All heavy atoms as a GROMACS GRO file, in nm:
protein
  607
    1MET      N    1   9.111  -9.147  -6.370
    1MET     CA    2   9.032  -9.027  -6.386
    1MET      C    3   8.910  -9.036  -6.296
    1MET      O    4   8.842  -9.137  -6.295
    1MET     CB    5   8.991  -9.011  -6.532
    1MET     CG    6   8.903  -8.890  -6.555
    1MET     SD    7   8.843  -8.880  -6.724
    1MET     CE    8   8.981  -8.802  -6.801
    2ALA      N    9   8.884  -8.934  -6.220
    2ALA     CA   10   8.769  -8.932  -6.128
    2ALA      C   11   8.642  -8.906  -6.207
    2ALA      O   12   8.640  -8.831  -6.303
    2ALA     CB   13   8.789  -8.824  -6.024
    3GLU      N   14   8.536  -8.973  -6.163
    3GLU     CA   15   8.406  -8.952  -6.226
    3GLU      C   16   8.340  -8.830  -6.164
    3GLU      O   17   8.356  -8.804  -6.046
    3GLU     CB   18   8.317  -9.074  -6.204
    3GLU     CG   19   8.358  -9.193  -6.286
    3GLU     CD   20   8.258  -9.307  -6.271
    3GLU    OE1   21   8.139  -9.279  -6.260
    3GLU    OE2   22   8.303  -9.421  -6.272
    4SER      N   23   8.269  -8.758  -6.245
    4SER     CA   24   8.194  -8.645  -6.192
    4SER      C   25   8.051  -8.653  -6.243
    4SER      O   26   8.025  -8.706  -6.349
    4SER     CB   27   8.258  -8.512  -6.233
    4SER     OG   28   8.249  -8.497  -6.373
    5THR      N   29   7.963  -8.601  -6.164
    5THR     CA   30   7.822  -8.600  -6.200
    5THR      C   31   7.774  -8.456  -6.200
    5THR      O   32   7.799  -8.382  -6.107
    5THR     CB   33   7.738  -8.680  -6.097
    5THR    OG1   34   7.790  -8.811  -6.090
    5THR    CG2   35   7.592  -8.683  -6.136
    6THR      N   36   7.708  -8.420  -6.308
    6THR     CA   37   7.652  -8.286  -6.317
    6THR      C   38   7.502  -8.298  -6.302
    6THR      O   39   7.438  -8.373  -6.376
    6THR     CB   40   7.686  -8.222  -6.453
    6THR    OG1   41   7.828  -8.221  -6.468
    6THR    CG2   42   7.631  -8.082  -6.462
    7GLN      N   43   7.448  -8.227  -6.209
    7GLN     CA   44   7.304  -8.227  -6.190
    7GLN      C   45   7.247  -8.099  -6.249
    7GLN      O   46   7.304  -7.992  -6.232
    7GLN     CB   47   7.267  -8.233  -6.043
    7GLN     CG   48   7.299  -8.364  -5.978
    7GLN     CD   49   7.254  -8.363  -5.833
    7GLN    OE1   50   7.262  -8.262  -5.765
    7GLN    NE2   51   7.205  -8.476  -5.789
    8GLN      N   52   7.133  -8.114  -6.316
    8GLN     CA   53   7.066  -7.996  -6.366
    8GLN      C   54   6.978  -7.942  -6.256
    8GLN      O   55   6.903  -8.014  -6.193
    8GLN     CB   56   6.981  -8.029  -6.488
    8GLN     CG   57   7.061  -8.045  -6.614
    8GLN     CD   58   6.971  -8.056  -6.733
    8GLN    OE1   59   6.909  -8.159  -6.752
    8GLN    NE2   60   6.963  -7.951  -6.811
    9ARG      N   61   6.990  -7.814  -6.232
    9ARG     CA   62   6.909  -7.748  -6.131
    9ARG      C   63   6.820  -7.646  -6.200
    9ARG      O   64   6.859  -7.588  -6.301
    9ARG     CB   65   6.997  -7.676  -6.030
    9ARG     CG   66   7.078  -7.769  -5.947
    9ARG     CD   67   7.159  -7.691  -5.846
    9ARG     NE   68   7.284  -7.764  -5.830
    9ARG     CZ   69   7.401  -7.710  -5.813
    9ARG    NH1   70   7.414  -7.582  -5.810
    9ARG    NH2   71   7.508  -7.784  -5.799
   10PRO      N   72   6.703  -7.619  -6.144
   10PRO     CA   73   6.620  -7.514  -6.203
   10PRO      C   74   6.694  -7.381  -6.200
   10PRO      O   75   6.773  -7.355  -6.110
   10PRO     CB   76   6.498  -7.509  -6.111
   10PRO     CG   77   6.501  -7.634  -6.032
   10PRO     CD   78   6.644  -7.681  -6.029
   11LEU      N   79   6.671  -7.300  -6.299
   11LEU     CA   80   6.735  -7.169  -6.304
   11LEU      C   81   6.685  -7.082  -6.191
   11LEU      O   82   6.567  -7.081  -6.157
   11LEU     CB   83   6.704  -7.101  -6.438
   11LEU     CG   84   6.757  -7.171  -6.562
   11LEU    CD1   85   6.707  -7.103  -6.688
   11LEU    CD2   86   6.908  -7.176  -6.562
   12THR      N   87   6.774  -7.006  -6.132
   12THR     CA   88   6.736  -6.914  -6.027
   12THR      C   89   6.641  -6.810  -6.084
   12THR      O   90   6.667  -6.752  -6.189
   12THR     CB   91   6.861  -6.844  -5.970
   12THR    OG1   92   6.950  -6.944  -5.923
   12THR    CG2   93   6.825  -6.749  -5.859
   13GLY      N   94   6.530  -6.789  -6.016
   13GLY     CA   95   6.433  -6.692  -6.063
   13GLY      C   96   6.338  -6.744  -6.169
   13GLY      O   97   6.256  -6.670  -6.221
   14TRP      N   98   6.349  -6.869  -6.203
   14TRP     CA   99   6.262  -6.927  -6.306
   14TRP      C  100   6.123  -6.944  -6.246
   14TRP      O  101   6.099  -7.029  -6.163
   14TRP     CB  102   6.316  -7.062  -6.352
   14TRP     CG  103   6.237  -7.123  -6.462
   14TRP    CD1  104   6.142  -7.221  -6.450
   14TRP    CD2  105   6.242  -7.092  -6.600
   14TRP    NE1  106   6.090  -7.252  -6.571
   14TRP    CE2  107   6.149  -7.174  -6.666
   14TRP    CE3  108   6.316  -7.002  -6.675
   14TRP    CZ2  109   6.128  -7.169  -6.804
   14TRP    CZ3  110   6.296  -6.997  -6.811
   14TRP    CH2  111   6.203  -7.080  -6.873
   15ASP      N  112   6.031  -6.861  -6.288
   15ASP     CA  113   5.897  -6.866  -6.232
   15ASP      C  114   5.791  -6.891  -6.338
   15ASP      O  115   5.677  -6.853  -6.323
   15ASP     CB  116   5.868  -6.736  -6.157
   15ASP     CG  117   5.881  -6.613  -6.246
   15ASP    OD1  118   5.928  -6.626  -6.360
   15ASP    OD2  119   5.845  -6.504  -6.201
   16LYS      N  120   5.830  -6.954  -6.446
   16LYS     CA  121   5.737  -6.983  -6.554
   16LYS      C  122   5.685  -7.126  -6.540
   16LYS      O  123   5.760  -7.217  -6.505
   16LYS     CB  124   5.805  -6.964  -6.689
   16LYS     CG  125   5.846  -6.821  -6.710
   16LYS     CD  126   5.928  -6.805  -6.835
   16LYS     CE  127   5.985  -6.665  -6.837
   16LYS     NZ  128   6.111  -6.657  -6.901
   17PRO      N  129   5.558  -7.146  -6.568
   17PRO     CA  130   5.504  -7.281  -6.557
   17PRO      C  131   5.552  -7.369  -6.671
   17PRO      O  132   5.601  -7.320  -6.773
   17PRO     CB  133   5.353  -7.257  -6.567
   17PRO     CG  134   5.339  -7.133  -6.648
   17PRO     CD  135   5.459  -7.048  -6.610
   18ASP      N  136   5.538  -7.497  -6.653
   18ASP     CA  137   5.570  -7.594  -6.759
   18ASP      C  138   5.448  -7.598  -6.850
   18ASP      O  139   5.351  -7.669  -6.823
   18ASP     CB  140   5.599  -7.730  -6.698
   18ASP     CG  141   5.647  -7.830  -6.800
   18ASP    OD1  142   5.688  -7.789  -6.911
   18ASP    OD2  143   5.642  -7.950  -6.770
   19LEU      N  144   5.449  -7.518  -6.956
   19LEU     CA  145   5.333  -7.504  -7.043
   19LEU      C  146   5.318  -7.622  -7.137
   19LEU      O  147   5.416  -7.674  -7.190
   19LEU     CB  148   5.344  -7.376  -7.126
   19LEU     CG  149   5.349  -7.244  -7.050
   19LEU    CD1  150   5.371  -7.128  -7.147
   19LEU    CD2  151   5.222  -7.224  -6.970
   20ASP      N  152   5.194  -7.661  -7.161
   20ASP     CA  153   5.164  -7.765  -7.260
   20ASP      C  154   5.147  -7.694  -7.394
   20ASP      O  155   5.048  -7.625  -7.417
   20ASP     CB  156   5.036  -7.840  -7.222
   20ASP     CG  157   4.999  -7.946  -7.324
   20ASP    OD1  158   5.078  -7.974  -7.417
   20ASP    OD2  159   4.888  -8.002  -7.310
   21LEU      N  160   5.244  -7.711  -7.482
   21LEU     CA  161   5.241  -7.644  -7.613
   21LEU      C  162   5.187  -7.733  -7.724
   21LEU      O  163   5.185  -7.692  -7.840
   21LEU     CB  164   5.382  -7.595  -7.649
   21LEU     CG  165   5.448  -7.500  -7.549
   21LEU    CD1  166   5.589  -7.467  -7.594
   21LEU    CD2  167   5.365  -7.374  -7.533
   22SER      N  168   5.140  -7.853  -7.688
   22SER     CA  169   5.097  -7.949  -7.790
   22SER      C  170   4.975  -7.901  -7.869
   22SER      O  171   4.958  -7.938  -7.984
   22SER     CB  172   5.069  -8.086  -7.727
   22SER     OG  173   4.965  -8.075  -7.631
   23ASN      N  174   4.891  -7.820  -7.810
   23ASN     CA  175   4.772  -7.770  -7.881
   23ASN      C  176   4.780  -7.621  -7.910
   23ASN      O  177   4.680  -7.558  -7.940
   23ASN     CB  178   4.646  -7.799  -7.798
   23ASN     CG  179   4.618  -7.947  -7.790
   23ASN    OD1  180   4.631  -8.020  -7.888
   23ASN    ND2  181   4.582  -7.994  -7.672
   24ALA      N  182   4.899  -7.565  -7.901
   24ALA     CA  183   4.917  -7.421  -7.926
   24ALA      C  184   4.888  -7.388  -8.071
   24ALA      O  185   4.912  -7.468  -8.162
   24ALA     CB  186   5.060  -7.380  -7.890
   25GLN      N  187   4.836  -7.269  -8.092
   25GLN     CA  188   4.809  -7.219  -8.228
   25GLN      C  189   4.932  -7.141  -8.273
   25GLN      O  190   4.947  -7.023  -8.244
   25GLN     CB  191   4.685  -7.129  -8.227
   25GLN     CG  192   4.558  -7.199  -8.186
   25GLN     CD  193   4.515  -7.302  -8.289
   25GLN    OE1  194   4.522  -7.278  -8.409
   25GLN    NE2  195   4.471  -7.417  -8.241
   26TRP      N  196   5.023  -7.208  -8.342
   26TRP     CA  197   5.149  -7.147  -8.383
   26TRP      C  198   5.128  -7.056  -8.503
   26TRP      O  199   5.057  -7.090  -8.597
   26TRP     CB  200   5.251  -7.254  -8.416
   26TRP     CG  201   5.293  -7.331  -8.294
   26TRP    CD1  202   5.244  -7.451  -8.253
   26TRP    CD2  203   5.388  -7.291  -8.196
   26TRP    NE1  204   5.304  -7.489  -8.135
   26TRP    CE2  205   5.393  -7.392  -8.098
   26TRP    CE3  206   5.470  -7.180  -8.181
   26TRP    CZ2  207   5.477  -7.385  -7.988
   26TRP    CZ3  208   5.554  -7.173  -8.071
   26TRP    CH2  209   5.557  -7.274  -7.976
   27GLN      N  210   5.193  -6.941  -8.502
   27GLN     CA  211   5.186  -6.844  -8.610
   27GLN      C  212   5.326  -6.819  -8.662
   27GLN      O  213   5.420  -6.802  -8.584
   27GLN     CB  214   5.128  -6.712  -8.559
   27GLN     CG  215   4.990  -6.726  -8.498
   27GLN     CD  216   4.945  -6.597  -8.434
   27GLN    OE1  217   4.978  -6.487  -8.479
   27GLN    NE2  218   4.870  -6.608  -8.325
   28SER      N  219   5.339  -6.815  -8.793
   28SER     CA  220   5.469  -6.788  -8.853
   28SER      C  221   5.503  -6.640  -8.846
   28SER      O  222   5.416  -6.555  -8.854
   28SER     CB  223   5.471  -6.831  -9.000
   28SER     OG  224   5.460  -6.970  -9.010
   29SER      N  225   5.630  -6.614  -8.829
   29SER     CA  226   5.677  -6.475  -8.828
   29SER      C  227   5.697  -6.427  -8.970
   29SER      O  228   5.692  -6.503  -9.065
   29SER     CB  229   5.808  -6.466  -8.750
   29SER     OG  230   5.908  -6.536  -8.820
   30SER      N  231   5.722  -6.301  -8.985
   30SER     CA  232   5.756  -6.239  -9.114
   30SER      C  233   5.657  -6.276  -9.224
   30SER      O  234   5.696  -6.310  -9.335
   30SER     CB  235   5.898  -6.279  -9.157
   30SER     OG  236   5.990  -6.244  -9.060
   31ARG      N  237   5.531  -6.275  -9.189
   31ARG     CA  238   5.425  -6.304  -9.286
   31ARG      C  239   5.444  -6.440  -9.352
   31ARG      O  240   5.423  -6.459  -9.470
   31ARG     CB  241   5.416  -6.194  -9.389
   31ARG     CG  242   5.382  -6.061  -9.329
   31ARG     CD  243   5.371  -5.953  -9.435
   31ARG     NE  244   5.346  -5.826  -9.371
   31ARG     CZ  245   5.434  -5.729  -9.359
   31ARG    NH1  246   5.554  -5.743  -9.408
   31ARG    NH2  247   5.402  -5.618  -9.299
   32GLY      N  248   5.494  -6.535  -9.273
   32GLY     CA  249   5.511  -6.672  -9.323
   32GLY      C  250   5.645  -6.698  -9.390
   32GLY      O  251   5.671  -6.807  -9.434
   33LEU      N  252   5.731  -6.598  -9.397
   33LEU     CA  253   5.860  -6.614  -9.465
   33LEU      C  254   5.973  -6.650  -9.371
   33LEU      O  255   6.081  -6.685  -9.415
   33LEU     CB  256   5.895  -6.484  -9.540
   33LEU     CG  257   5.793  -6.436  -9.643
   33LEU    CD1  258   5.833  -6.300  -9.698
   33LEU    CD2  259   5.777  -6.538  -9.754
   34GLY      N  260   5.953  -6.638  -9.240
   34GLY     CA  261   6.060  -6.659  -9.143
   34GLY      C  262   6.069  -6.802  -9.094
   34GLY      O  263   5.987  -6.887  -9.126
   35ASP      N  264   6.172  -6.827  -9.015
   35ASP     CA  265   6.195  -6.959  -8.959
   35ASP      C  266   6.143  -6.972  -8.817
   35ASP      O  267   6.161  -7.075  -8.754
   35ASP     CB  268   6.345  -6.990  -8.956
   35ASP     CG  269   6.402  -7.004  -9.096
   35ASP    OD1  270   6.328  -7.044  -9.186
   35ASP    OD2  271   6.521  -6.976  -9.113
   36VAL      N  272   6.080  -6.867  -8.766
   36VAL     CA  273   6.035  -6.865  -8.628
   36VAL      C  274   5.883  -6.866  -8.623
   36VAL      O  275   5.817  -6.802  -8.705
   36VAL     CB  276   6.088  -6.738  -8.556
   36VAL    CG1  277   6.030  -6.724  -8.417
   36VAL    CG2  278   6.240  -6.742  -8.550
   37GLN      N  279   5.830  -6.940  -8.527
   37GLN     CA  280   5.686  -6.940  -8.502
   37GLN      C  281   5.663  -6.899  -8.357
   37GLN      O  282   5.745  -6.929  -8.270
   37GLN     CB  283   5.626  -7.079  -8.524
   37GLN     CG  284   5.632  -7.125  -8.667
   37GLN     CD  285   5.576  -7.266  -8.682
   37GLN    OE1  286   5.598  -7.351  -8.598
   37GLN    NE2  287   5.503  -7.288  -8.789
   38ILE      N  288   5.552  -6.830  -8.333
   38ILE     CA  289   5.516  -6.792  -8.197
   38ILE      C  290   5.374  -6.839  -8.167
   38ILE      O  291   5.294  -6.860  -8.258
   38ILE     CB  292   5.530  -6.640  -8.173
   38ILE    CG1  293   5.436  -6.562  -8.264
   38ILE    CG2  294   5.673  -6.595  -8.189
   38ILE    CD1  295   5.425  -6.415  -8.228
   39ALA      N  296   5.347  -6.855  -8.039
   39ALA     CA  297   5.214  -6.891  -7.992
   39ALA      C  298   5.190  -6.820  -7.860
   39ALA      O  299   5.283  -6.796  -7.783
   39ALA     CB  300   5.201  -7.042  -7.975
   40PHE      N  301   5.065  -6.786  -7.835
   40PHE     CA  302   5.025  -6.722  -7.710
   40PHE      C  303   4.954  -6.828  -7.627
   40PHE      O  304   4.850  -6.880  -7.668
   40PHE     CB  305   4.935  -6.603  -7.738
   40PHE     CG  306   5.003  -6.500  -7.825
   40PHE    CD1  307   4.986  -6.500  -7.963
   40PHE    CD2  308   5.087  -6.405  -7.769
   40PHE    CE1  309   5.050  -6.406  -8.043
   40PHE    CE2  310   5.152  -6.311  -7.848
   40PHE     CZ  311   5.134  -6.312  -7.985
   41VAL      N  312   5.012  -6.862  -7.512
   41VAL     CA  313   4.960  -6.971  -7.429
   41VAL      C  314   4.957  -6.926  -7.284
   41VAL      O  315   5.061  -6.893  -7.226
   41VAL     CB  316   5.049  -7.098  -7.443
   41VAL    CG1  317   4.995  -7.211  -7.358
   41VAL    CG2  318   5.062  -7.140  -7.588
   42GLU      N  319   4.839  -6.926  -7.227
   42GLU     CA  320   4.820  -6.898  -7.084
   42GLU      C  321   4.891  -6.771  -7.037
   42GLU      O  322   4.951  -6.767  -6.930
   42GLU     CB  323   4.864  -7.018  -7.001
   42GLU     CG  324   4.784  -7.144  -7.029
   42GLU     CD  325   4.830  -7.262  -6.946
   42GLU    OE1  326   4.880  -7.241  -6.834
   42GLU    OE2  327   4.815  -7.376  -6.994
   43GLY      N  328   4.886  -6.666  -7.117
   43GLY     CA  329   4.947  -6.539  -7.078
   43GLY      C  330   5.095  -6.528  -7.107
   43GLY      O  331   5.158  -6.428  -7.073
   44PHE      N  332   5.154  -6.628  -7.170
   44PHE     CA  333   5.296  -6.627  -7.205
   44PHE      C  334   5.309  -6.633  -7.357
   44PHE      O  335   5.214  -6.666  -7.428
   44PHE     CB  336   5.367  -6.749  -7.144
   44PHE     CG  337   5.375  -6.744  -6.994
   44PHE    CD1  338   5.274  -6.797  -6.917
   44PHE    CD2  339   5.485  -6.688  -6.932
   44PHE    CE1  340   5.280  -6.792  -6.779
   44PHE    CE2  341   5.493  -6.683  -6.793
   44PHE     CZ  342   5.390  -6.734  -6.717
   45ILE      N  343   5.427  -6.601  -7.407
   45ILE     CA  344   5.457  -6.610  -7.549
   45ILE      C  345   5.562  -6.719  -7.567
   45ILE      O  346   5.666  -6.716  -7.502
   45ILE     CB  347   5.509  -6.475  -7.605
   45ILE    CG1  348   5.402  -6.366  -7.592
   45ILE    CG2  349   5.545  -6.490  -7.753
   45ILE    CD1  350   5.413  -6.286  -7.469
   46ALA      N  351   5.532  -6.815  -7.652
   46ALA     CA  352   5.625  -6.923  -7.682
   46ALA      C  353   5.682  -6.900  -7.822
   46ALA      O  354   5.611  -6.855  -7.911
   46ALA     CB  355   5.555  -7.058  -7.676
   47MET      N  356   5.809  -6.931  -7.840
   47MET     CA  357   5.874  -6.914  -7.969
   47MET      C  358   5.950  -7.043  -8.001
   47MET      O  359   6.013  -7.101  -7.913
   47MET     CB  360   5.971  -6.796  -7.964
   47MET     CG  361   6.040  -6.767  -8.096
   47MET     SD  362   6.137  -6.614  -8.095
   47MET     CE  363   6.274  -6.658  -7.991
   48ARG      N  364   5.942  -7.087  -8.126
   48ARG     CA  365   6.012  -7.208  -8.166
   48ARG      C  366   6.063  -7.195  -8.309
   48ARG      O  367   6.021  -7.107  -8.384
   48ARG     CB  368   5.923  -7.331  -8.154
   48ARG     CG  369   5.812  -7.336  -8.259
   48ARG     CD  370   5.728  -7.460  -8.245
   48ARG     NE  371   5.629  -7.467  -8.353
   48ARG     CZ  372   5.539  -7.562  -8.363
   48ARG    NH1  373   5.533  -7.658  -8.272
   48ARG    NH2  374   5.455  -7.563  -8.462
   49ASN      N  375   6.152  -7.284  -8.346
   49ASN     CA  376   6.205  -7.293  -8.482
   49ASN      C  377   6.106  -7.371  -8.566
   49ASN      O  378   6.078  -7.487  -8.536
   49ASN     CB  379   6.341  -7.364  -8.478
   49ASN     CG  380   6.405  -7.377  -8.613
   49ASN    OD1  381   6.339  -7.371  -8.716
   49ASN    ND2  382   6.534  -7.397  -8.613
   50SER      N  383   6.053  -7.311  -8.670
   50SER     CA  384   5.954  -7.380  -8.753
   50SER      C  385   6.012  -7.498  -8.828
   50SER      O  386   5.941  -7.591  -8.864
   50SER     CB  387   5.888  -7.283  -8.852
   50SER     OG  388   5.985  -7.232  -8.943
   51GLY      N  389   6.145  -7.498  -8.849
   51GLY     CA  390   6.209  -7.610  -8.916
   51GLY      C  391   6.227  -7.732  -8.828
   51GLY      O  392   6.248  -7.843  -8.876
   52SER      N  393   6.218  -7.713  -8.697
   52SER     CA  394   6.231  -7.822  -8.599
   52SER      C  395   6.125  -7.805  -8.491
   52SER      O  396   6.157  -7.779  -8.375
   52SER     CB  397   6.369  -7.821  -8.534
   52SER     OG  398   6.470  -7.833  -8.629
   53PRO      N  399   5.997  -7.818  -8.527
   53PRO     CA  400   5.892  -7.791  -8.429
   53PRO      C  401   5.893  -7.884  -8.308
   53PRO      O  402   5.837  -7.851  -8.205
   53PRO     CB  403   5.763  -7.806  -8.509
   53PRO     CG  404   5.800  -7.883  -8.629
   53PRO     CD  405   5.945  -7.856  -8.656
   54GLU      N  406   5.959  -7.998  -8.319
   54GLU     CA  407   5.965  -8.092  -8.206
   54GLU      C  408   6.071  -8.051  -8.103
   54GLU      O  409   6.070  -8.099  -7.990
   54GLU     CB  410   5.994  -8.234  -8.255
   54GLU     CG  411   6.133  -8.256  -8.311
   54GLU     CD  412   6.159  -8.199  -8.450
   54GLU    OE1  413   6.064  -8.159  -8.520
   54GLU    OE2  414   6.276  -8.194  -8.489
   55SER      N  415   6.159  -7.960  -8.140
   55SER     CA  416   6.264  -7.917  -8.047
   55SER      C  417   6.207  -7.819  -7.945
   55SER      O  418   6.099  -7.765  -7.961
   55SER     CB  419   6.381  -7.855  -8.123
   55SER     OG  420   6.339  -7.739  -8.189
   56ALA      N  421   6.283  -7.795  -7.842
   56ALA     CA  422   6.239  -7.707  -7.734
   56ALA      C  423   6.219  -7.564  -7.783
   56ALA      O  424   6.289  -7.518  -7.873
   56ALA     CB  425   6.341  -7.709  -7.622
   57GLY      N  426   6.122  -7.498  -7.724
   57GLY     CA  427   6.098  -7.359  -7.756
   57GLY      C  428   6.136  -7.271  -7.640
   57GLY      O  429   6.175  -7.318  -7.533
   58LEU      N  430   6.129  -7.142  -7.661
   58LEU     CA  431   6.156  -7.044  -7.556
   58LEU      C  432   6.023  -6.990  -7.505
   58LEU      O  433   5.930  -6.970  -7.583
   58LEU     CB  434   6.239  -6.930  -7.611
   58LEU     CG  435   6.376  -6.965  -7.665
   58LEU    CD1  436   6.438  -6.844  -7.734
   58LEU    CD2  437   6.465  -7.013  -7.553
   59ILE      N  438   6.016  -6.964  -7.376
   59ILE     CA  439   5.896  -6.909  -7.315
   59ILE      C  440   5.930  -6.770  -7.261
   59ILE      O  441   6.029  -6.752  -7.190
   59ILE     CB  442   5.846  -6.998  -7.199
   59ILE    CG1  443   5.825  -7.142  -7.246
   59ILE    CG2  444   5.718  -6.939  -7.139
   59ILE    CD1  445   5.720  -7.163  -7.352
   60PHE      N  446   5.847  -6.672  -7.295
   60PHE     CA  447   5.866  -6.534  -7.252
   60PHE      C  448   5.744  -6.485  -7.175
   60PHE      O  449   5.631  -6.519  -7.211
   60PHE     CB  450   5.880  -6.440  -7.374
   60PHE     CG  451   5.998  -6.465  -7.461
   60PHE    CD1  452   5.993  -6.556  -7.566
   60PHE    CD2  453   6.116  -6.394  -7.442
   60PHE    CE1  454   6.102  -6.576  -7.649
   60PHE    CE2  455   6.226  -6.413  -7.525
   60PHE     CZ  456   6.219  -6.505  -7.627
   61THR      N  457   5.765  -6.403  -7.074
   61THR     CA  458   5.656  -6.328  -7.015
   61THR      C  459   5.628  -6.213  -7.112
   61THR      O  460   5.711  -6.182  -7.198
   61THR     CB  461   5.694  -6.270  -6.877
   61THR    OG1  462   5.798  -6.174  -6.896
   61THR    CG2  463   5.736  -6.378  -6.779
   62PRO      N  464   5.513  -6.147  -7.100
   62PRO     CA  465   5.488  -6.031  -7.188
   62PRO      C  466   5.597  -5.924  -7.179
   62PRO      O  467   5.638  -5.868  -7.280
   62PRO     CB  468   5.352  -5.980  -7.140
   62PRO     CG  469   5.283  -6.103  -7.091
   62PRO     CD  470   5.393  -6.182  -7.023
   63ALA      N  471   5.648  -5.897  -7.058
   63ALA     CA  472   5.754  -5.796  -7.043
   63ALA      C  473   5.883  -5.842  -7.111
   63ALA      O  474   5.951  -5.763  -7.177
   63ALA     CB  475   5.779  -5.767  -6.896
   64GLU      N  476   5.918  -5.969  -7.094
   64GLU     CA  477   6.039  -6.022  -7.158
   64GLU      C  478   6.025  -6.018  -7.310
   64GLU      O  479   6.120  -5.985  -7.381
   64GLU     CB  480   6.064  -6.166  -7.114
   64GLU     CG  481   6.108  -6.180  -6.971
   64GLU     CD  482   6.107  -6.323  -6.924
   64GLU    OE1  483   6.032  -6.408  -6.977
   64GLU    OE2  484   6.183  -6.352  -6.830
   65TRP      N  485   5.907  -6.051  -7.360
   65TRP     CA  486   5.883  -6.049  -7.504
   65TRP      C  487   5.899  -5.908  -7.560
   65TRP      O  488   5.963  -5.887  -7.662
   65TRP     CB  489   5.744  -6.104  -7.537
   65TRP     CG  490   5.716  -6.106  -7.684
   65TRP    CD1  491   5.632  -6.024  -7.752
   65TRP    CD2  492   5.772  -6.194  -7.781
   65TRP    NE1  493   5.633  -6.055  -7.885
   65TRP    CE2  494   5.718  -6.158  -7.906
   65TRP    CE3  495   5.864  -6.298  -7.774
   65TRP    CZ2  496   5.753  -6.224  -8.023
   65TRP    CZ3  497   5.898  -6.363  -7.892
   65TRP    CH2  498   5.843  -6.327  -8.015
   66GLY      N  499   5.841  -5.810  -7.489
   66GLY     CA  500   5.854  -5.671  -7.532
   66GLY      C  501   5.999  -5.627  -7.538
   66GLY      O  502   6.042  -5.562  -7.634
   67ALA      N  503   6.076  -5.663  -7.437
   67ALA     CA  504   6.218  -5.628  -7.434
   67ALA      C  505   6.294  -5.699  -7.546
   67ALA      O  506   6.381  -5.640  -7.611
   67ALA     CB  507   6.278  -5.662  -7.298
   68PHE      N  508   6.263  -5.826  -7.570
   68PHE     CA  509   6.328  -5.903  -7.675
   68PHE      C  510   6.301  -5.841  -7.813
   68PHE      O  511   6.393  -5.817  -7.891
   68PHE     CB  512   6.279  -6.048  -7.672
   68PHE     CG  513   6.323  -6.130  -7.789
   68PHE    CD1  514   6.453  -6.179  -7.795
   68PHE    CD2  515   6.236  -6.158  -7.892
   68PHE    CE1  516   6.494  -6.255  -7.904
   68PHE    CE2  517   6.277  -6.235  -8.001
   68PHE     CZ  518   6.406  -6.282  -8.007
   69VAL      N  519   6.175  -5.812  -7.841
   69VAL     CA  520   6.138  -5.755  -7.971
   69VAL      C  521   6.200  -5.617  -7.989
   69VAL      O  522   6.254  -5.586  -8.094
   69VAL     CB  523   5.984  -5.751  -7.988
   69VAL    CG1  524   5.943  -5.673  -8.112
   69VAL    CG2  525   5.929  -5.893  -7.996
   70SER      N  526   6.194  -5.535  -7.884
   70SER     CA  527   6.254  -5.402  -7.892
   70SER      C  528   6.404  -5.411  -7.918
   70SER      O  529   6.457  -5.340  -8.004
   70SER     CB  530   6.228  -5.327  -7.761
   70SER     OG  531   6.290  -5.201  -7.763
   71GLY      N  532   6.472  -5.500  -7.847
   71GLY     CA  533   6.615  -5.518  -7.868
   71GLY      C  534   6.647  -5.571  -8.007
   71GLY      O  535   6.743  -5.527  -8.071
   72ALA      N  536   6.565  -5.663  -8.057
   72ALA     CA  537   6.587  -5.719  -8.190
   72ALA      C  538   6.571  -5.611  -8.297
   72ALA      O  539   6.649  -5.605  -8.393
   72ALA     CB  540   6.491  -5.834  -8.216
   73ARG      N  541   6.473  -5.527  -8.280
   73ARG     CA  542   6.451  -5.418  -8.377
   73ARG      C  543   6.568  -5.319  -8.378
   73ARG      O  544   6.597  -5.258  -8.479
   73ARG     CB  545   6.322  -5.344  -8.346
   73ARG     CG  546   6.200  -5.423  -8.383
   73ARG     CD  547   6.074  -5.346  -8.356
   73ARG     NE  548   5.958  -5.425  -8.396
   73ARG     CZ  549   5.839  -5.414  -8.344
   73ARG    NH1  550   5.816  -5.326  -8.248
   73ARG    NH2  551   5.741  -5.491  -8.385
   74GLU      N  552   6.634  -5.304  -8.264
   74GLU     CA  553   6.748  -5.214  -8.254
   74GLU      C  554   6.880  -5.283  -8.287
   74GLU      O  555   6.986  -5.224  -8.272
   74GLU     CB  556   6.753  -5.154  -8.113
   74GLU     CG  557   6.634  -5.065  -8.084
   74GLU     CD  558   6.630  -5.017  -7.941
   74GLU    OE1  559   6.726  -5.041  -7.865
   74GLU    OE2  560   6.528  -4.958  -7.902
   75GLY      N  561   6.874  -5.411  -8.328
   75GLY     CA  562   6.993  -5.482  -8.367
   75GLY      C  563   7.069  -5.548  -8.253
   75GLY      O  564   7.183  -5.590  -8.270
   76GLU      N  565   7.007  -5.556  -8.135
   76GLU     CA  566   7.076  -5.612  -8.018
   76GLU      C  567   7.068  -5.764  -8.012
   76GLU      O  568   7.132  -5.825  -7.928
   76GLU     CB  569   7.018  -5.553  -7.890
   76GLU     CG  570   7.044  -5.407  -7.876
   76GLU     CD  571   6.985  -5.351  -7.749
   76GLU    OE1  572   6.956  -5.429  -7.656
   76GLU    OE2  573   6.966  -5.229  -7.743
   77PHE      N  574   6.991  -5.827  -8.097
   77PHE     CA  575   6.975  -5.971  -8.094
   77PHE      C  576   7.074  -6.035  -8.190
   77PHE      O  577   7.075  -6.007  -8.308
   77PHE     CB  578   6.832  -6.009  -8.132
   77PHE     CG  579   6.806  -6.156  -8.129
   77PHE    CD1  580   6.806  -6.225  -8.010
   77PHE    CD2  581   6.783  -6.226  -8.246
   77PHE    CE1  582   6.782  -6.360  -8.006
   77PHE    CE2  583   6.758  -6.361  -8.244
   77PHE     CZ  584   6.758  -6.429  -8.124
   78ASP      N  585   7.160  -6.120  -8.139
   78ASP     CA  586   7.262  -6.185  -8.220
   78ASP      C  587   7.288  -6.325  -8.166
   78ASP      O  588   7.318  -6.341  -8.049
   78ASP     CB  589   7.390  -6.102  -8.217
   78ASP     CG  590   7.498  -6.154  -8.310
   78ASP    OD1  591   7.472  -6.250  -8.385
   78ASP    OD2  592   7.607  -6.098  -8.308
   79LEU      N  593   7.275  -6.425  -8.249
   79LEU     CA  594   7.295  -6.563  -8.205
   79LEU      C  595   7.440  -6.607  -8.213
   79LEU      O  596   7.473  -6.716  -8.170
   79LEU     CB  597   7.210  -6.659  -8.289
   79LEU     CG  598   7.060  -6.652  -8.266
   79LEU    CD1  599   6.988  -6.746  -8.361
   79LEU    CD2  600   7.025  -6.686  -8.122
   80THR      N  601   7.526  -6.525  -8.268
   80THR     CA  602   7.666  -6.568  -8.281
   80THR      C  603   7.744  -6.548  -8.156
   80THR      O  604   7.709  -6.480  -8.066
   80THR     CB  605   7.736  -6.491  -8.395
   80THR    OG1  606   7.731  -6.351  -8.367
   80THR    CG2  607   7.670  -6.521  -8.527
   0.00000   0.00000   0.00000
């Protein structure tokens, strides 16, 4: 069997900085009842799973965040 190597490359169009989220002021969603936390850092919106705060989070520009929230409200957001 031949060996193969997969290299990770930056995503095309990825223009977001590597934000330091260690001192972010995380806020719970759904008035504290949800599993998601968000933070506003250097003009971006970060989102993470409150049950696994050490895991990677998602970073959104303000425009991406607006589109995400609008789509979620309309039922377009589905993790399945």
